[in-house]
C-alpha positions as CSV (number, residue, x, y, z in Angstrom):
1,X,105.5,135.1,93.4
2,X,103.6,132.0,94.6
3,X,103.4,130.6,98.1
4,X,103.9,127.2,96.7
5,X,104.7,125.3,93.5
6,X,103.9,121.6,93.3
7,X,105.8,119.7,90.6
8,X,103.9,116.6,89.5
9,X,100.2,115.7,89.5
10,X,100.2,112.1,90.6
11,X,98.4,111.0,93.8
12,X,101.0,112.8,96.0
13,X,101.0,116.0,94.1
14,X,97.2,116.1,93.9
15,X,96.8,115.4,97.6
16,X,99.2,118.2,98.4
17,X,97.2,120.4,96.0
18,X,93.9,119.6,97.8
19,X,95.4,120.6,101.2
20,X,97.0,123.7,99.7
21,X,93.7,124.8,98.2
22,X,91.9,124.3,101.5
23,X,94.6,126.4,103.2
24,X,93.9,129.1,100.6
25,X,97.5,129.3,99.4
26,X,98.5,131.0,96.2
27,X,100.0,128.1,94.3
28,X,100.1,126.1,91.0
29,X,100.7,122.5,90.0
30,X,103.1,122.0,87.1
31,X,102.6,118.7,85.2
32,X,104.2,117.8,81.9
33,X,101.3,115.5,80.9
34,X,98.0,116.8,79.7
35,X,96.3,114.3,82.0
36,X,96.6,114.4,85.8
37,X,96.8,111.3,87.9
38,X,100.3,109.9,87.5
39,X,101.2,106.2,87.3
40,X,97.9,105.1,88.8
41,X,96.3,105.9,85.4
42,X,98.1,102.9,83.9
43,X,97.1,100.5,86.7
44,X,94.5,97.9,85.8
45,X,92.8,97.3,89.1
46,X,93.4,98.9,92.5
47,X,92.0,96.5,95.1
48,X,93.6,97.7,98.3
49,X,92.4,101.3,98.5
50,X,89.9,101.5,101.4
51,X,86.3,102.3,100.3
52,X,87.0,101.7,96.6
53,X,87.5,98.0,96.1
54,X,88.3,96.9,92.6
55,X,88.3,100.4,91.1
56,X,90.2,100.8,87.9
57,X,93.5,102.8,88.1
58,X,92.4,105.2,85.4
59,X,89.1,105.9,87.2
60,X,90.9,106.4,90.4
61,X,93.3,108.9,88.9
62,X,90.4,110.8,87.3
63,X,88.7,111.0,90.7
64,X,91.8,112.4,92.3
65,X,92.1,115.0,89.6
66,X,88.4,115.9,89.7
67,X,88.7,116.5,93.5
68,X,91.5,118.9,93.0
69,X,89.8,120.7,90.1
70,X,86.6,121.1,92.1
71,X,88.6,123.1,94.7
72,X,89.9,125.4,91.9
73,X,93.5,124.1,91.7
74,X,95.4,125.6,88.8
75,X,97.3,123.2,86.6
76,X,100.1,124.3,84.3
77,X,101.0,121.9,81.5
78,X,104.7,122.5,81.1
79,X,107.9,120.5,81.6
80,X,110.2,121.5,84.4
81,X,113.8,121.8,83.2
82,X,115.6,123.1,86.3
83,X,115.2,124.8,89.7
84,X,117.0,127.4,91.8
85,X,116.7,126.7,95.5
86,X,119.6,128.4,97.2
87,X,117.8,131.7,97.8
88,X,114.8,132.3,100.0
89,X,112.8,133.1,96.9
90,X,113.1,130.0,94.8
91,X,112.4,129.6,91.1
92,X,111.2,126.8,88.8
93,X,112.2,126.9,85.2
94,X,110.0,125.1,82.6
95,X,110.3,124.8,78.8
96,X,108.1,127.9,78.6
97,X,108.4,130.1,81.7
98,X,110.2,130.7,85.0
99,X,108.1,130.9,88.2
100,X,109.1,132.3,91.6
101,X,107.9,130.7,94.8
102,X,108.5,130.5,98.5
103,X,108.2,126.8,98.7
104,X,108.4,123.7,96.4
105,X,107.0,120.3,96.7
106,X,108.6,117.8,94.3
107,X,106.2,115.0,93.4
108,X,107.3,113.9,90.0
109,X,107.2,110.2,90.9
110,X,109.1,107.5,88.9
111,X,109.0,105.9,85.5
112,X,109.5,102.4,84.2
113,X,113.1,101.1,84.1
114,X,114.5,99.8,80.8
115,X,115.8,96.3,80.8
116,X,118.8,97.2,78.6
117,X,118.8,94.2,76.3
118,X,119.4,94.0,72.6
119,X,116.3,94.9,70.5
120,X,114.5,96.7,73.4
121,X,115.1,100.2,72.1
122,X,114.8,99.2,68.5
123,X,111.3,97.7,69.0
124,X,109.9,100.1,71.6
125,X,106.5,101.0,70.2
126,X,106.7,98.1,67.7
127,X,105.9,95.4,70.2
128,X,107.9,96.4,73.2
129,X,105.9,98.3,75.8
130,X,106.0,99.3,79.5
131,X,102.3,99.7,80.0
132,X,99.9,96.8,79.5
133,X,96.8,98.9,80.2
134,X,98.0,101.4,77.6
135,X,98.9,99.0,74.8
136,X,97.3,95.7,75.6
137,X,94.4,96.2,73.2
138,X,96.9,96.1,70.2
139,X,97.6,92.4,71.0
140,X,94.1,90.9,71.0
141,X,94.3,87.2,70.4
142,X,98.1,87.4,70.0
143,X,100.9,86.0,72.1
144,X,102.7,88.3,74.5
145,X,105.4,88.0,77.3
146,X,105.5,89.9,80.5
147,X,109.0,90.3,82.1
148,X,109.2,90.9,85.9
149,X,108.3,89.4,89.3
150,X,106.5,92.1,91.2
151,X,102.9,93.1,91.6
152,X,102.9,95.1,88.4
153,X,104.3,92.2,86.3
154,X,101.7,89.8,87.6
155,X,98.9,92.3,87.3
156,X,100.0,93.0,83.7
157,X,99.9,89.3,82.9
158,X,96.4,89.0,84.3
159,X,95.2,92.0,82.4
160,X,96.7,90.8,79.1
161,X,95.3,87.3,79.7
162,X,91.8,88.7,79.1
163,X,92.6,89.7,75.5
164,X,95.6,87.7,74.4
165,X,95.7,84.2,73.2
166,X,98.7,83.4,75.4
167,X,100.8,85.2,78.0
168,X,104.3,84.1,79.1
169,X,105.2,85.5,82.5
170,X,109.0,85.5,82.7
171,X,110.9,86.0,86.0
172,X,114.6,85.6,86.7
173,X,113.9,83.9,90.1
174,X,111.9,80.9,91.1
175,X,109.6,82.9,93.4
176,X,107.7,86.1,92.9
177,X,107.9,89.3,94.9
178,X,104.3,89.9,94.1
179,X,101.4,89.4,96.5
180,X,100.6,85.7,96.9
181,X,97.0,86.4,96.0
182,X,98.0,87.8,92.6
183,X,100.4,84.9,91.9
184,X,97.7,82.4,92.8
185,X,95.2,84.0,90.5
186,X,97.8,84.0,87.7
187,X,98.6,80.3,88.2
188,X,94.9,79.6,87.9
189,X,94.6,81.4,84.6
190,X,94.7,78.9,81.8
191,X,96.5,81.1,79.2
192,X,99.3,82.3,81.4
193,X,102.4,80.2,81.3
194,X,105.2,80.8,83.9
195,X,108.8,80.8,82.7
196,X,110.9,81.0,85.9
197,X,114.6,81.2,86.6
198,X,115.0,82.7,83.2
199,X,116.1,86.0,81.6
200,X,115.4,87.5,78.3
201,X,118.6,88.0,76.4
202,X,117.4,89.4,73.0
203,X,114.4,90.6,71.2
204,X,114.2,89.7,67.5
205,X,112.0,90.8,64.6
206,X,111.9,92.9,61.4
207,X,109.5,95.8,61.5
208,X,108.0,94.5,64.7
209,X,108.7,92.0,67.5
210,X,108.6,88.4,66.3
211,X,110.4,86.4,69.0
212,X,112.6,86.6,72.2
213,X,115.6,84.5,73.3
214,X,115.3,83.2,76.8
215,X,118.2,81.8,78.8
216,X,117.7,79.5,81.8
217,X,119.7,80.6,84.8
218,X,120.0,76.9,85.8
219,X,122.1,76.2,82.7
220,X,123.3,77.5,79.4
221,X,120.0,76.5,77.7
222,X,118.7,79.1,75.3
223,X,115.3,78.8,73.8
224,X,113.2,81.0,71.5
225,X,109.7,82.0,72.2
226,X,107.6,83.4,69.3
227,X,105.7,86.4,70.6
228,X,104.0,89.5,69.2
229,X,104.6,91.7,72.2
230,X,106.9,92.1,75.2
231,X,105.9,94.0,78.3
232,X,108.6,95.0,80.8
233,X,107.8,95.5,84.4
234,X,111.3,95.4,86.0
235,X,111.1,98.3,88.4
236,X,111.0,102.1,88.5
237,X,113.4,104.9,88.5
238,X,112.8,108.4,89.9
239,X,112.2,111.4,87.7
240,X,114.9,113.7,89.1
241,X,116.8,115.0,86.0
242,X,115.7,118.6,86.8
243,X,116.3,118.4,90.5
244,X,119.0,120.7,91.9
245,X,122.2,118.9,92.7
246,X,122.3,120.3,96.2
247,X,119.2,118.3,97.2
248,X,120.4,115.0,98.8
249,X,119.6,111.8,97.0
250,X,120.5,108.2,97.6
251,X,122.5,106.0,95.2
252,X,119.3,105.1,93.2
253,X,118.4,108.7,92.7
254,X,115.5,109.0,95.2
255,X,115.4,112.2,97.2
256,X,116.2,111.7,100.8
257,X,113.4,113.0,103.0
258,X,111.8,112.0,106.2
259,X,108.2,111.3,107.1
260,X,107.6,115.1,107.1
261,X,108.7,115.1,103.5
262,X,111.3,117.8,104.2
263,X,114.6,117.6,102.2
264,X,118.0,119.0,103.4
265,X,117.1,122.3,101.7
266,X,114.7,124.5,103.7
267,X,111.4,125.1,101.9
268,X,111.9,122.2,99.5
269,X,109.8,119.0,100.1
270,X,109.6,115.6,98.3
271,X,106.4,113.5,98.3
272,X,105.3,110.2,96.8
273,X,107.4,107.9,94.7
274,X,110.3,110.2,94.3
275,X,111.1,110.1,98.1
276,X,113.1,107.4,99.9
277,X,110.5,105.3,101.7
278,X,109.6,101.6,102.4
279,X,105.9,101.7,101.3
280,X,105.1,102.6,97.7
281,X,101.4,102.4,97.7
282,X,98.8,104.9,96.5
283,X,97.3,105.4,99.9
284,X,100.6,106.4,101.4
285,X,101.3,108.8,98.5
286,X,97.9,110.6,98.6
287,X,96.6,110.9,102.1
288,X,99.9,111.1,104.0
289,X,101.7,113.4,101.5
290,X,99.1,116.1,101.7
291,X,98.3,115.7,105.3
292,X,102.0,116.0,106.4
293,X,103.6,118.2,103.8
294,X,101.3,121.2,103.5
295,X,100.6,121.6,107.2
296,X,104.3,121.3,107.9
297,X,105.3,124.0,105.4
298,X,102.5,126.2,106.7
299,X,103.9,125.8,110.2
300,X,107.4,126.5,109.1
301,X,106.5,129.6,107.2
302,X,104.7,131.1,110.2
303,X,107.0,130.0,113.0
304,X,110.4,129.5,111.6
305,X,110.9,131.8,108.6
306,X,109.0,134.6,110.3
307,X,107.8,137.7,108.5
308,X,109.7,137.2,105.3
309,X,107.0,135.1,103.6
310,X,104.2,137.5,104.6
311,X,105.2,140.8,103.2
């Protein structure tokens, strides 16, 4: 039986792993992907992480993972299916094994939301994508569209503008939620065209994407844009399918946990994107998750749960 199981190897999970290793706990990190780092791996540039200005997201994710590996962290590449948390000795079931543990940190993060429009599912992988840094290279000198109004959408448009002939940036409102500096940079980029107050209603094509139908929200006008690729950046949804139903979550599916990352179940913590919080930035996931969660659970083991954990 382990002292701790960390589910997820993004910035929050890796930070917790670093602190757990330094505390000499007996633990593992379970991650479904062969590559540790989480969503940051698909980020083009990270320009607001102190000390690492302009670092690529992939490089940052690799640095996080290397730090954990240097400390001897054990990674298990399996997919978590369910968990049993009602007993003092908890268990995590994967597609290959069942592991027992005293404490769990859930740090599985979130994935890209689907837009839910006709043609989206049909052409996913055939022109429809949710990751510009993953698939952008397939559209060199071609025409693409990015759908969304946040930082990710604008960053995706900027990234694609470096290789694509033209990029439409489509947003349902007339103003962006993204940082003003990003929007300014996008407006100054010659091959990015803003399409505001508009929504994508349909994606058309045969074996791959050929066009999208756009409807203006200011009227019933529908126009067709010929594009080779459509990149959606319309938000995230938490990865909680395996989470025990007794753990409290909000209406959007995020786990309810305070700044100490503790859930309503003793011995179960939530860190990073999966937790209800205002800030969703890498620095808040990495540094704070590890600094708060692992020391907190160590304190609780020793002072609240008594000798049970130390037999």
